N, C-alpha and C positions, 0 to 999 in steps of 0.2 A: 103214474106215481106212484107204484109202487118202487117201481125199481129200482128210478130217475133220485132216490131220496137217499137210498139203499146205497149207491154210485157211489150219491156226496157224506156217506157217513164214514166211508172206507176210504174214500177219497181223506180225507178228514182227520182220521184212524192213520190212516195211512204217513200223511205226512209230519205229525205230530209225533211218533213214534221212533222218526230219526235225535229226536231231543237229546229223548232216553238213552241214545249212547254213547252222549257227546261226555265226554269226560266232565270241563266247566269251573272245573281244578285250577287256579294257576296259581303254578310256585315263584314268589314273590317277596322278596322283602315289603317286612312291615315302615313306614314311612316315619317320618320324624313328624309329622300331625299326628298316629296315632299316641306318640310315644308319650307326646307330649300332655293330651287331652286327656288323657292316664293321669299321669305325671298331674295334671289340675287338679284328675277330680280328688286323685288320696290327698294332697295335700286341703284341700275343705276337710276330707274325712277328721284329719290329722286338729286339724282347728279348731274344728267346733266339738272334737272330743275332750281339752284340751281346759278350758272353760267346763266342760259337764263334770270332766271329773274332780277341779278345784267342790264345785256349789255344789255336788254329789258330796263330799268329805266336810267337807262347811257344816250341810247339813247338817251331816250325821256326829260332829264336830256342839248343837246347838241341838243335840236332843241330847246327850246322854254329859258335858256339862252340868254344873247344876246352875241357882241359877249366883248371879253378886246378893249378897246383903239386905244390900237398902233398897232392893229391886224388891226381896223382900218382903222389908220389915217396913211397907211401904203399899203393899198386898196388904199387910193385915190389916193396916189402920187403919180405921172409918176414915169416911169423907165430914170433918167439922162442921163446913159451912152452908154444906146447909139442915 
């Protein structure tokens, strides 16, 4: 029984070792679909970045600009309806 398992294991290891000797790297050009896929991904990133930058600068503008006088005066006056 031990010799059968040992022989089966040796046959299995012997058949697997030829796969390590193979090159496996095919030297070919990249296809057009790969470039189209990468370009599409780049377009998604660009078209999502532009609105993000615009929103960021408008947020900074809103934070650092002073409020108009009309809204500042309205906030100071108490509401007389209550």
